C-alpha positions, 0 to 999 in steps of 0.5 A: 500500500505504501507504494500506491500512496507514494505513487499517487502523491508523486503523480498529483505533484507532477501534474500540479507543478509540471509546466507541461500541460496535459490535455483531455486526450492524454488523460484518456490515454493514461487511463487506458494505460492504467487499465491495461497495466492492471490487467497485465499485472493480474495475468502475467506472472512476475516477481515481487519486485516487478509487481511493486514497480507495476503498482508504483506506475499505476498509482502514478498514472492514477494520480495524474488522472485524478489531478487533471480530471478534478482540474478540468471539472473545476475550471471547465464546468464552473458556472462563472467562467464565461462571466469573468473579466467582462465588466458586466455586473452579475447577480450572485446568491450564496452562503457566506463562508468568511467575513474580513473587515479591513476598515471598521467604520466610516467617519460619519457612521458606524459601518465598515467602509472596506472588507471582503466576503468569501461566498459559496455560490448557489445561484448565478443570475437567478439560475441555480448551480447544477449538481454536475457543476463544480463548487465555486467559491469567490471572494468579493470586496467593497472599497471606500463605501459603507455597506449598511447591512454588513453588520447582519452578515455572518458566516452561514448567512445567505446573501444576494448582491450585484458584483463585477467578477474578475479572474484571480491573479497574483504577483509573479516574481522570483520570490515573495507572496503569490495571491493566485497560488494562495487563493487557488489552494483554498479553492477560490477561483474568482474575485469580485467588487460589490456594486451596491447593498447586500441583501440578506435572506431573512429566512436563513438568519435562523440557520446561521453557521455555528462558527459565527455563533461561537465567534460572536459569543467569544468576542462579546465575552472577551470584551466583557471580561476585558481580555488583553489577548482577545484576538489570540483567544478567538484564534485558539478557539475557532482558528479565526485570526482576523482580529490579530494585527499585522504587527502582532503576527510578525512578532509571533512569527519572529518568535517561532510561535506562529504554529500555535495559532493555527488549528493544526495537528498540535491542537487536535492532538492535545484536544483528543488527549484531553477529551480521552482523559476526561472520558477515562476519568469519568469511566473509572470513577463510575466503575469504582462507584459501581464496584463499591455499591454492587460487588458482583459487577466488579468486572467492569473495571478495565483490567484485561477487557479492551472493549472499554478502551475502544468505546472511549476512543470512539467517543473521543474521536466522534467529539473531535470530528464534531469540533472539526466540523464546528470550526469549518473543517479547516484542512489542517484540522481535518488532516490531524483528525484523519491521522488520529482516526486511521491510527486508532483503526489500525491499533484496534484492528491489530493491523501491521501498519507502520507510522510512516505508512499512516502518514502517507495514507493521510497525505493521500486522503488529503490530496484526494479531497483537496487536490490543490493542497500541495500549493499551501505551505501549511501542507508541507510544514505539517507533514514534514514536522510529523515526519520529523517527530516520527523519526525522533520517536523511533530512534530516541526513546524516553526511559521512565519508571513509576516508582517513587524513588525514580520520579526525580530521575524521570523528571530529569530525563523528561526535561532532557528529552524535551530539550533534545526534541526541540533542538532536533525539530529546530534543525529538522525544520530549518530547510523548509522554513527557509524555503517558505519564509526566507529566514528563521527566528534564532531564539525559536528553540528557547521560546518553543521550549518555554512556551510548549509545556505551558501551552500544552498543560495550561493554555490549551486545556483552559481554552478547551474548557472555556469553549465547552462552557461558553454555551452552558455557563458564561461566568465559568467560560469567562473564568477559564478564558481569563486564566488563559489570557493571564498565561498568555500575558505572562509568556508574551510579556516576558518574550517582548521584554527580552526583545526575542522577537527581534532575533529574525535571521534572514538567509539567502539561497546560498544560506539555504544550500549551506543549511541543507549540506550541514544537515545532510553532512552531520548524520553521514559523518557520525555513521562513518565515524562509528563505522571506523571506530567500532571495528578499531575498538574491537581489534584493539580490545582483542589484541590486548586480550581483555575481556571486559564489559566494555569489550562486550559493548564494543562488539555489540556496537561493532556488529550493529554498525557493521551491519549498515550497508557499505555501499549506501554510505560510500554513495552518500559520501560521494554525493555529499562531496559533489554537493559541497564541491559545487557549493564551495566552487560556485563563487570562485573564479575560473582558472585558465589552464593555458596561462595559469591565470584567473579568468575574468569571465566569472568576475564580469558575470558577477560584477555586471549590473542587473535590473529587476522590474517587479510585478507589483500589479497596478504600480511600479517598483524597480531595482538596480544591483551590481557587484564589484570583485574586491577580493577573490572570495568577497563581493561588495554589492550596490543596490538602489530601488526606484519606487516601492510598489502600491500600498493598500488600505488594509496595510498590505504592501508590495514592499513587504510581500515582494521586495523585502523577500527578494532582497533577503533571498538574494543575500542583499544586505544593504540598500544605498538609496530609494528614489520615489519617482512621485508620491502616488499610492501605487509608487510609495509602498511601505518604507517601514517594511524595509526598516523593519527588515534591517535596511536603512536606506536614504529615501528621496523623491522629486516632489520638493523642487528645492530638495531634489535627490542626488544619485551617486554613480557607480563604476558600472552604472551612471545615473542622470536626473533629466527632469526636474532640472532647475539649471535647464528650466529656470522657470520650474520654481514658478510652475512647480506648485501648479503641476499635477503630482504625476507631472512632478515625477522623476525622469532618470536616465540609467547607463550601463557603462560596459555595453553603453545600454541606456534605460529611461525611467519616466514615472507617471509623466503626461504629454505636458512634460513629454513636450518639454523634454522633446523641445529640449531634445530638438534644442540639442540640450538634452539627449533622450535616446534610450535602448529600454524605456519604462513606459510613462504612466503604465501605458496611459493614453495621456502619455507616450506621445508620438514625438516623445517615442520618436525622440527616445527611439527605444528598442524595448519598452516595458509596461508596469501594469496590473492584470485587468486593471480598472484603468485599462492600461496600457491603452490600445492607442499606446500599444499601437503607437509603439507597434508602428515603430516595431518596438519589442513590448513587455508587460508585467501584467502578462510576463510577471517580473522582468529581469534585464541582464547585460553582456559586456563582451557583446554589448547587448542585453537580454530581457527575461520573463518570469511567466511563459507558455510552459508555466504550471497550469494554476498560473494561467488564466486559461489553464487548458490552453497551451498558447492561451493567455498566461494571466 
């Protein structure tokens, strides 16, 4: 069975992450192949190893078929596919699954002015969804207007409204957050904007979701009891983290305690243990009472009979599944409950099933019911953590005794065991945490070691009792919640006082490689040392002819380690040497064998500048980086940022989600300067995110004519501010206050010296400034020519005039615009204008992040796209078309 589980998971993963698109015809062919393989396996006599290979291939094929079939059903049979991106309002009726309020109220009335709802669609344009069609979940939002009836909207309510629907898109960059991937993993396949009021079905208010009832009760009770951590109490009770501020989330994640807030395997396991112990206590108490009252029924005390254990486990697992359904069947909670259920079934049926196979079975079941859970980082973190726990428990066992004189020794062993476990899990989780989050909290071992016992023994039981009594006795629930809040205050105040949350260690890709090499290296070195030391100790002990207890141990250990396969260790060591060699030689200069001198090819490649145009939606952000070979092994880099992307009302910024992760993963430690071309919200971003990440750049803009920025030139790159320039246009002081914010944008010419390639940054200037620049160009006082042009104002029809295009004469133009943006940028007029000049055009809305690399030897440059036609299917707007639109 383990072969089938592994093959199915690999097949699902191959389809999900492979850039090769599988058509319906190929799916049919694979299905026929699977059927033929099953028939051949049954009728052809083959060895056991061949049968295993057959099983693996069949499972792999079925995984591909399952993933492709569910994807086709989800996309092609959805009721809203033809209605996306049309701009026509659609009447939607459905059930509310989640409510998120961004801006709580307006200035004049106590109504939320911004927020979003997750809706499971029941009707589209007054037509009910057929049972043949896939379930559709959309996220609808409203901006800068109060929705009067939103206070009546809760999870489980049936609502109707008019909305304009759009396809989901995300920032497509080498690093950083991707909204498309995140929402797709939650089966949300469209977004919308509410056009008018929300109509709540009054008949459905009686059937409001139980989650909403519990959320309302916990929120009300928290306010009445004046709980300091009411947001954490709600998150630990229902998994709803919307009340937690972004700053608080960052602190918790920096402390390495973010996994405690998610309703995951840890919570479900603790709840199961608590419920089981309570039921066991009640059973034993009742049995003892019956034994004392009626002597003849003493056999009910569970001595040898296993039936009471089964009954208690069944009741416990039923209650756990009830809780999981109550909180909305969160995937992580479902996975944990499934794992406990499968484990109990195997245990009481006395089946021989390894824990690793149970883990594979749970992973397979989760992918069957949630085909795109692969895309969620929590899926990988959960199974990777459980795998580490299984490995640790398998090889490290706790010695304990129930004798009174051994209690002290047991407590010491338990403390050492927990400490060793925390250290092991910290090292074990390093690669995957680095991969998803780009860093790790350096004090997370200490915080987890201190917080885990308190959480398991105090906080979680109090939260569970509070949730139990919230519908029975509110004063008792308030008491339990207050005690849990006191424990949270004590722990977090201690961590914050010690400023442990500031200990975030961000690492680059090279750091991740080093971490992986070290983790692989340690056990292999230990095995190799034991392999060599054990036989040597046996030989020495035999030579001296001393038969002692130590000699017997050495023989035993020698036999144990000598039983390890020699070939496996040698192969592992060879592979390790290759990886380490590649890692160490990656940054070293090449040696020319003919002249025995260092070749400059590697140095030129490292020192050549690179320009990155980030995909930040309807906004702008660009980075110029270069490096100077100071010594053979050290690299001094220069970095400058032009614009920081958009900043939204809910606090989300492209600076934090895209730029900072890119800087950290590329190992950029310092930023020389940040230039804001102008102060529009889609350009200013969030400079505080850079400061919080440890960067302290100089921040400049061109809005103040009396304090214009100055940019220091580098040996590889020069910068020249063309507009505004008081020396060239002396009248600017008079007209500057009446110019629009867009026309006060910086216009900067960047020149790559080795290839003499010129890049022109234009901000959001309009025809007015373009005309001034063109007049100066024809007056021979300004050189506007450039090889690459960052198109003015994202391709607006009010910019990119014909004289300006003729004066710049670009070879390549780049639009920084959002997918299906409401402004219609770039406009068709601008696209046709550049098309007449046979200019190569790139758009971040279509290609994602764009990277410009230079070749100084050939005096050329190349523009690399992040998205292309071979991208994975979940990144495409039309997933089942090879040559269709990517976004």
